[in-house]
N, C-alpha and C positions, 0 to 999 in steps of 0.2 A: 594642791599641786596645779590644778588648772589655772587658778588665778596667779600663781607664781609665774607660770609661763606667760600669761597674759601681760603681767607687769614688766617682766624682764625683757620682753620683746620690744618694748618701746625704745630701749637703748639701741636697738638695731636700726632705727630710722636714719640716724646720722650716717651710719656705715652704708646704708642703701643709697642715699643721695651721693655720698662720696664716691662709691664705686661707679655709679652711673655717670657722674660728671667727669671723672678722671679717665675712664677707659672707653665710655660710650658703648660697652659691650655688656651682655648679661653676666651676672655673678655666677660662678659655677655652682650648680646644685650639689647638695651634700649626698643625695642619692637620687637616681632617676626612677620615676614611678611607672612610666609606660613608654612604649616604643611606637615607631611609625607603622609597624605591622599589626598593632592592636594587642600585642602581648604585654604583660605586666611583670615587673621584677619584684619579687617579695623576698626580703632578707631571710636567709635560712631555707628557702624553698627553691628559688631560682626563677626562670622565666615560665610564666603560665599564660596560656592563651586566654584572652578575654572574650567571653561569649557576646559581649556588647559590640565588639568590633568597631568601637567609636574613637579609636586613637586616644587623644589626650584631652578630652573635653573637661574631665575632672569637675571643677567647682563652678562651671559656667552657669548652671541654673540657680544655684544659691547666690551667685554674684548678681544675677538679674533681680532677684527678690530684695537683696540688700540695697541695690541701687535705687529701687523704688522707695523703700523705707527712707533712705538718705535724702531723696528728693522731697518727700513729704516733710521730713524734719527741717530741711532748709527753708521750705516755704513758711512753715510755722515760725521758725526763728526769725526770718526776715520781717514778718508781719509784727511780731512782738517787739523786735528791736525798733521798728518804726514808731510804735506806740509809746515806747519808753524814751525816745529821744526828746530832750528838753527843748522846747521851742525857744528860739532867740528873740530877745526883746530889743526895741529901739528906744534910746534915750529921748526924752521930749526935746523939741526944738525951742530955742530961745531967740529973742530979738537981739541979744547982745552976747558977747563971748563969755560972760560971767555965768557961773553955775549957781542956780537958785537952790540953796541948801534947804529952803523951807518948802520946796515943791514936793507934794505927795502924789506919786503917780497913781496910787490906789484911790485917792479922793482929791482930784484936781481943784475942787471948789471949796475945800476946807478953809482956805484963806479968807474967803468972803462969807463964811458961816452959812454956806448953802450945801445941801447934801447931793444935789445933782444940778445939771444945767437948767432944768425947768424951774427949779426954785430960784436960781440966780436971775431968771428972766421974769420973776413974779408970777409964775404959773404953778405955784405949789399945789393948788387944788386939782390940777390936771396931771395925774401921776401916770406917766407912760414909760417909766424906766423898765428895761428888760430884766427878767430874773437872771441871777448869776448862772454861769454855765455849770452843767452837771459835773460832778467829780468823776475822774477817770475810773473805769470799772476795775475791780480787783480780780474778777474772774472772767476769763474769755473761753469760748467754746467754738469748736470747728468740726466740720464734716468734709471728707475728701473722697473723691472717686478718681481713680487713675487707670488708664488702659495703656498697655505697651506691647510692642512687637519687636523681637530680636532674632537675628540670624548669626549662627556661629559656624565658622569654617576651619577645618584643619585637615591636611593631607588628603584633599579631594573629597572629604565628607562634609555634609551640611546638616545642621539641625535648626529648625524653626521653632521659636518659642513665643506663645501668646499668653499674656497675663492680665488679669483684672484684679484690682485691689480697692477695697473700701477701708476707710480709716476714720477715726474720731480722735479729737484731742481736747484736753482740758488744761488751761493755764491759770496759775495763781500768781498775780503780780504782788510783790512785796513779801519776800521771804526773810531776808536778813536786812535789807534796806528798802526804801521806797522805789528804787530803780532797778531791782532785779526780779527775776521771774523763774518759776519752775513749771515745766510742761510734761504731761504724760500723753503719749501717743500710742494708740492701739490699732493694729491693722489685721485684716484678714484677706488672704489672697487665694486665687485659683489660677494655676499655671498649666498650660498644655503644650507638649512638645512633640515634634515628628522628626525622625531621623531619615535622611536620604543617603544612607551609607552604601546602598546597593540594592539590586532587585531582590536578593535573598537575605538581606540583613537589615531591612527597615523595621522600625518599631515606633510605637506611640507611648506617651506617658502622660499622666495627670499628677499634679502636685498641689495639694492644699497646704497652706502655710499660715502661720500666725506670728505676730511679733508684739513686743512691748518696748517702748522707748521712754527714758527719762532724759529731759534736756534742761540744762540750767543756763541762764543768761544773766550777765551782770556787766553793763556797759559794753565794751568791745569784746570782752571775754565770753566764751560759751563752751560748754562741754556736754556731750551726750553719750548715753550708754544704751545699747540695743540688745535684746535677746530675741532671736528668730529661730523657730522650729518648723521643719517641713518634712513631709513624707511623700515619696514618689512610688507610684505603681506603674509597671510597664506591661505592654501587650504587644504581641507580634504574630503574624500568620505562621511563622516558624518558631515554635516554643523555645528551641535551643539558641535562638538569636537574641531574644530579649534579655537585657541586663537584669540583675537581681534587684528586687524591690528594696528600698532603703529608706532610712530616716537621717536627717541632718540637723544638728544643733549648732548655732553660731552665736558667739558673744562679740560684739563690736563696740569699741570705745574710741571717741574722737575728741580732740581739743582744738579750738579755733580762737583767733583773735582778729577782730574786724577793725580796719583803719578807714575812717570816713574822711573824705576830701570834699572840696567845693563841687557844686553842680551835681550832687547826688552820687558821685563816684566813690566806690569803696574797693578795697583789696582785703581779702580774708585768707591768710595762710592757715593750713590745717595739717594735722598729723594724727595718726591713730593706729590701732591694732585690731585684727580680727582673729579670734580663735575659733576653730571649727572641729567638731567631733562628728564622725560618720558611724552609723549603726546599720545593722540589718533592719528589716521591716519592724515597725512599731517600737523602735528604740530597744531592740533585743540585744544583740551582741555587738560590742564596739569593735570596729575593724580598722579605724585610722583616726588620727588627729593631726592638725597642722595649724601653724600660726603665721598670719600674713601681717607685714608692716607696710604702711602706706603714708604718703605725704604729698601735699600739693597746695593749690591755692585757687580761690575764685576772684574774679574781677567783674564788677558790674556798675551800672549806672541807672538813672531814672529820668524819664522825660515825659512830656505831654504829647498826646497824639489824638486829635479830634475830641479833645476834652477828657480823654481817658489817660490814666497813668500807665506807662509802659516801662518794664524793668528787664532789659537784656543782661544776661550774665554768661560769661565764659569761665570754664573751669578745667583744670588739668591736674593729674597726679601720676606718680609712679608707685609701683607696689611689687612685692616679692614675698614668697613663702620662705621663711627663715628657719622653721623648725617643722620637720615632717616625720611622723611615726606611723608605720603600718603593721597590722597584725600578720603573723605567719600563717594564719588560717587561709587555705586556698580560696575560700569564698570571697576574700577581699579583692581578688582579681576580677570578679564578675560585678563589682559595684563601682559604677562610674565615679561618684564623688570621692571614693577612696584613692583615686589616682589623679591627684591635682598636677597641673603643669607647674614645674618649679622654676621656670625661667623668669627673667625680669620683665615686668609688664608696665603698660601705661594706659591711662584712661583720659578721655577728653570729651567735653560736651558743650553744647550751645543751647541756652534756654531763654525763652521770652515769656514773661508773665505780664498779663494785662489785668489791671484792677478796674473792673467795669463799674462797681459801686464800692462803697465803704465796707460792704459785707461779702461781695461776690467777686471771685477772681478765677482766672484760668491760665494754664500755661501749656506750651508745646516745647518739646526738647528733643534734640538729636544727639546721640552719643555713639562713641566707638571705643573699643579697647583692643589691645594687642598684647600677646604673650610671645616673647622671643623663644625660638628653639634653642636647644643646648647641644653641645658637641661632646658630651660625655660618652662613656662606654655604651650606654643605651641612649640613642638619640631621641630627643623629644621634638616633634614638629611644632612649628609656630601655630598659634591659635588667634583668630581674628573674630571679634563680635561687633556687630553694628546694630543699631536699633533706634526706636523713637518712642516717646511717651507723650500722652495728652492727659492733663489733669484738670479737675474742677474743684473749687474750694468755696465753702460758705461758712461764715463766722457770725457769731452773735454774742 
């Protein structure tokens, strides 16, 4: 059933873009999950006051974690794509306009029975020919370290989130052809948040998380699938203020196609689906699930700066939760991720990667996302998140 929803939701991407382009307004949510007063509506129960008093933050922390995993996946994919691009060759120049059909570019001295230029010059006994270049590696390995800081705002409340992520990746080149690749990426994260909801409603949280991603690349086409699990523990000076501890499981799939142009310019449209399940602590009782569809594009280029390769990239996307189900258990009202914002949202980022050596690179990125409020029976306030990431990557 889970994968049925995951697959069917891809059909909603076109509708999402169409509604955004034609009306410029958020699509009406099928049901509102929270209100500006911090109360939550549960089907069959009614309005229940949320002990978290956090408005409609909903999926914000899981989105931060998924964003970091997505950035790492893009970095790996860009590097593998660069290695798989077939170098262009230049035809040999001739003194006349005629094509020499006997010319062998692999052995230009074959016509004079000489194996290399030194033999042709009668220096056959002084062999200085360089050995042939090594074959391209079929296995690539990488290690990544990422730090990020984000702030979310809604209805006068603010939450700060700091996250540190370590990751490793293994790539096998040559799966079905000599120019495709399959990559596995594993991550481990620690995330810490503090709520500034008010003097008597502040709380702190810690969220360990782990993920696994499979990414396939063949020419301009690429696809990736990620499983991310996290668990959040809350603490507060006032015990009745802290939200309920919870666990979250997300499945995210994306498809991309990269169009390369001269001067290192590329455009990469993308579309995907994220399915999320929310549980009580330690994946105990399931309290909610929802499916997000998203689509957008990246545009970037490559240039030289002081001898280093610099790769600036801009990206943007729109997203919306298209399928939302919440338990009638009153405990759902006290779990923040069980109350996602159902408005239409947008994400944007600017990223600059510097390749310091053939093995070592770093990047800095600034990003922002916004979720529109809704004007349904239970109003949902807008949500704004801004942040920055810094990442290091070493490959061998």
